[in-house]
C-alpha positions as CSV (number, residue, x, y, z in Angstrom):
1,M,11.9,-50.3,-27.2
2,A,14.3,-47.3,-27.1
3,V,13.5,-44.5,-24.7
4,P,12.6,-41.3,-26.7
5,A,15.3,-38.6,-26.6
6,F,12.8,-36.1,-25.1
7,V,12.0,-38.4,-22.2
8,R,15.7,-39.0,-21.5
9,L,16.3,-35.2,-21.5
10,A,13.2,-34.1,-19.5
11,A,13.5,-36.9,-16.9
12,H,16.5,-35.2,-15.2
13,P,15.1,-33.1,-12.3
14,V,17.3,-30.0,-13.1
15,R,16.4,-30.1,-16.8
16,W,12.7,-30.5,-15.9
17,E,12.9,-27.4,-13.7
18,L,14.6,-25.5,-16.4
19,L,11.9,-26.4,-18.9
20,G,9.3,-25.4,-16.4
21,A,10.9,-22.0,-15.7
22,L,11.5,-21.2,-19.4
23,A,7.9,-22.3,-20.3
24,R,6.9,-19.1,-18.4
25,G,9.2,-16.7,-20.1
26,D,12.8,-15.9,-21.1
27,Y,15.5,-15.7,-18.4
28,R,19.2,-15.1,-18.0
29,V,21.5,-17.7,-16.5
30,R,21.9,-15.9,-13.2
31,E,18.1,-15.7,-12.9
32,L,17.7,-19.4,-13.5
33,V,20.4,-20.1,-11.0
34,E,18.4,-18.2,-8.4
35,R,15.1,-19.8,-9.3
36,L,16.5,-23.3,-9.2
37,D,18.9,-22.7,-6.3
38,Q,21.6,-24.7,-8.1
39,P,25.3,-23.9,-8.9
40,Q,25.8,-21.8,-12.1
41,S,28.1,-24.5,-13.6
42,L,25.3,-27.1,-13.2
43,V,22.6,-24.9,-14.7
44,S,24.9,-24.0,-17.6
45,Y,25.7,-27.6,-18.3
46,H,22.0,-28.6,-18.5
47,L,21.1,-25.6,-20.5
48,R,23.8,-26.7,-23.0
49,L,22.2,-30.1,-23.3
50,L,18.8,-28.6,-23.9
51,R,20.3,-26.2,-26.5
52,D,22.1,-29.2,-28.3
53,A,18.7,-30.9,-28.5
54,G,17.2,-27.8,-30.2
55,L,14.7,-27.2,-27.3
56,V,16.3,-24.1,-26.0
57,T,17.8,-21.1,-27.8
58,S,19.7,-18.1,-26.6
59,T,20.0,-14.5,-27.7
60,R,22.3,-11.7,-26.6
61,S,20.6,-9.0,-24.5
62,S,20.0,-6.0,-26.6
63,F,20.5,-3.9,-23.5
64,D,23.6,-5.5,-22.0
65,G,25.5,-7.4,-24.7
66,R,27.5,-9.4,-22.0
67,D,24.3,-11.2,-21.0
68,S,22.1,-13.7,-22.8
69,Y,18.4,-14.7,-22.5
70,Y,17.3,-18.3,-22.9
71,H,14.1,-19.2,-24.7
72,L,12.2,-22.4,-24.8
73,D,10.8,-23.5,-28.2
74,L,7.3,-24.6,-27.1
75,D,6.5,-25.9,-30.6
76,R,9.4,-28.3,-30.5
77,C,8.5,-29.3,-27.0
78,A,4.9,-30.0,-28.1
79,A,6.1,-32.1,-31.0
80,A,8.5,-34.0,-28.8
81,L,5.9,-34.7,-26.2
82,A,3.4,-36.0,-28.8
83,G,6.1,-38.2,-30.4
84,S,7.1,-39.6,-27.0
85,A,3.5,-40.4,-26.2
86,A,2.9,-42.1,-29.5
87,A,6.0,-44.2,-29.1
88,L,4.5,-45.7,-26.0
89,H,1.1,-46.3,-27.5
90,P,-0.9,-44.7,-30.4
91,A,-3.9,-44.1,-28.2
92,L,-1.8,-41.7,-26.1
93,C,-1.5,-39.2,-29.0
94,P,-3.0,-35.9,-27.7
95,P,-6.5,-35.1,-29.1
96,P,-7.2,-31.8,-30.8
97,S,-7.5,-29.0,-28.3
98,A,-11.0,-28.2,-27.2
99,T,-12.2,-24.7,-27.2
100,V,-12.5,-23.4,-23.6
101,A,-14.4,-20.2,-22.8
102,P,-11.9,-17.7,-21.4
103,P,-12.6,-15.7,-18.2
104,R,-13.8,-12.2,-18.6
105,H,-11.8,-9.1,-18.2
106,V,-8.3,-10.6,-18.5
107,A,-6.1,-7.6,-19.2
108,V,-2.6,-7.9,-20.9
109,L,0.0,-5.2,-21.3
110,F,2.9,-5.6,-23.7
111,I,5.9,-3.3,-23.2
112,C,8.9,-2.4,-25.3
113,T,11.1,0.7,-25.5
114,G,9.6,2.6,-28.5
115,N,6.2,1.0,-28.7
116,S,6.6,1.3,-32.4
117,A,7.1,-2.4,-33.5
118,R,7.3,-5.3,-31.1
119,S,4.7,-4.4,-28.5
120,P,2.0,-3.1,-30.9
121,I,2.5,-6.2,-33.0
122,A,1.9,-8.4,-29.9
123,E,-1.1,-6.3,-28.9
124,T,-2.7,-6.6,-32.4
125,L,-2.0,-10.4,-32.6
126,L,-3.5,-11.0,-29.2
127,R,-6.6,-9.2,-30.2
128,H,-6.7,-11.1,-33.5
129,H,-6.2,-14.6,-32.0
130,G,-8.2,-13.9,-28.8
131,D,-11.2,-12.8,-31.0
132,G,-12.0,-10.0,-28.5
133,S,-11.9,-12.2,-25.4
134,F,-9.0,-10.4,-23.8
135,T,-8.1,-6.7,-23.2
136,A,-4.8,-6.1,-25.0
137,N,-2.7,-2.9,-24.6
138,S,0.8,-1.9,-25.4
139,A,3.1,1.0,-24.3
140,G,6.8,2.1,-24.4
141,T,9.3,3.3,-21.9
142,R,10.5,5.8,-24.5
143,P,7.9,5.9,-27.2
144,R,8.6,7.0,-30.7
145,D,6.6,9.5,-32.7
146,R,4.9,6.8,-34.8
147,L,4.6,3.1,-35.5
148,H,7.4,1.8,-37.8
149,P,6.1,1.5,-41.3
150,H,7.3,-2.1,-41.6
151,A,5.3,-3.0,-38.4
152,V,2.2,-1.5,-40.0
153,R,2.9,-3.4,-43.2
154,V,3.6,-6.8,-41.6
155,L,0.3,-6.7,-39.6
156,R,-1.6,-5.8,-42.8
157,D,0.1,-8.6,-44.7
158,A,-0.1,-11.3,-42.0
159,V,-3.6,-10.8,-40.5
160,G,-5.2,-8.1,-42.7
161,I,-5.4,-5.5,-39.9
162,D,-4.6,-1.8,-40.5
163,V,-2.9,-0.1,-37.5
164,S,-1.7,2.9,-39.4
165,H,-3.9,5.1,-37.2
166,Q,-2.4,3.9,-34.0
167,R,0.2,6.0,-32.1
168,P,2.9,4.9,-29.6
169,R,1.9,5.5,-26.0
170,H,4.1,6.2,-23.0
171,L,4.0,3.6,-20.1
172,D,3.3,6.5,-17.7
173,A,-0.1,6.9,-19.3
174,L,-1.1,3.6,-17.7
175,A,0.3,4.4,-14.3
176,G,-2.1,3.0,-11.6
177,H,-3.7,0.6,-14.0
178,R,-3.9,-3.1,-13.0
179,F,-3.1,-5.9,-15.4
180,D,-3.4,-9.6,-15.1
181,H,-0.3,-10.1,-17.3
182,V,2.5,-7.6,-18.1
183,I,4.9,-8.9,-20.7
184,T,8.1,-7.1,-21.8
185,L,9.4,-7.8,-25.3
186,C,12.5,-5.6,-25.1
187,D,15.5,-6.4,-23.0
188,R,16.1,-2.7,-22.3
189,A,12.6,-2.2,-21.1
190,R,12.7,-5.2,-18.9
191,E,16.1,-4.4,-17.3
192,A,15.2,-0.8,-16.8
193,G,12.5,-1.8,-14.2
194,P,8.9,-2.7,-14.0
195,G,7.4,0.8,-14.2
196,S,4.4,2.0,-12.3
197,V,1.8,-0.5,-13.5
198,S,0.5,-3.2,-11.3
199,A,0.5,-6.8,-12.5
200,V,-0.6,-10.1,-11.2
201,R,2.0,-11.9,-13.4
202,R,5.1,-10.6,-15.2
203,A,7.0,-12.4,-18.0
204,H,9.7,-11.5,-20.5
205,W,10.0,-12.3,-24.1
206,S,13.5,-11.5,-25.4
207,V,12.6,-10.4,-29.0
208,P,15.3,-8.6,-30.9
209,D,14.4,-5.2,-32.3
210,P,13.7,-5.7,-36.1
211,A,14.3,-2.0,-36.8
212,T,18.0,-2.6,-36.1
213,A,18.4,-5.6,-38.5
214,A,20.1,-5.2,-41.8
215,D,17.4,-7.0,-43.9
216,G,14.6,-4.5,-43.3
217,Y,11.1,-5.9,-43.9
218,R,12.3,-9.6,-43.6
219,A,13.3,-8.9,-40.0
220,F,9.8,-7.7,-39.3
221,R,8.4,-10.8,-40.8
222,R,10.6,-13.0,-38.6
223,T,9.6,-10.9,-35.5
224,A,5.9,-11.1,-36.3
225,A,6.2,-14.9,-36.7
226,D,8.1,-15.2,-33.4
227,I,5.6,-13.1,-31.5
228,D,2.7,-15.0,-33.2
229,S,4.0,-18.3,-31.9
230,R,4.4,-16.9,-28.4
231,I,0.9,-15.5,-28.5
232,R,-0.6,-18.9,-29.5
233,H,1.1,-20.5,-26.5
234,L,0.0,-17.6,-24.3
235,L,-3.7,-18.1,-25.0
236,P,-4.2,-21.3,-22.9
237,V,-2.4,-19.4,-20.0
238,L,-4.9,-16.5,-20.4
239,V,-7.8,-18.9,-20.4
240,A,-6.6,-20.4,-17.1
241,T,-6.1,-16.9,-15.6
242,D,-8.1,-16.1,-12.5
243,S,-8.5,-12.4,-12.7
244,S,-9.7,-12.3,-9.1
245,E,-6.1,-12.9,-7.9
246,V,-4.3,-10.0,-6.4
247,P,-0.7,-9.1,-7.1
248,P,1.9,-10.8,-4.8
């Protein structure tokens, strides 16, 4: 019986550590080198193998174009894991996920620069998928005057929610607030610094700004789909969150 490709890939200790790190958020190579305490040439080599397998993608930083962020495709990983288990024995196919009651008062903050597209989309989708179980907020480091019309439209089209009344908010308005999870969706916002909000956990999702794309509304649909996938994978993490933890 042939060993499944995913098992061969994931079995290497360095690649397994890379998968584990990228499962928590998007990182640059130098950050992965620091986390794994391995030479950059070795980390880059194993990242290339994961990219060739379609498990990892990279995007240029929208803040510093000389840098790239690496992102793990969790949907592909889930399919590969399920296929590997089924190859060993059909009884090992994962059962449908059971509904678990989330803890109370888990607060999440999404940050981008303008708070006009990516972060309000994430805030709205978390409220939608979380069915009111979590406290979702968004803010910007340099907020615009209003939400982008395409962001309003894509949320109405995708989940039937009207956010046209919502206005961008400055991150400073949340100074002193404590969040269980703070997630940046904008490379500029992430690389500019953490701001004045307190967080138990921080993560970064490197999501390109759809407002800069040439194809208009289609870019917003791609962005909403990307964020929606990330939100679905975030939900089990939020369920497991112990909001009694204190920031490190």
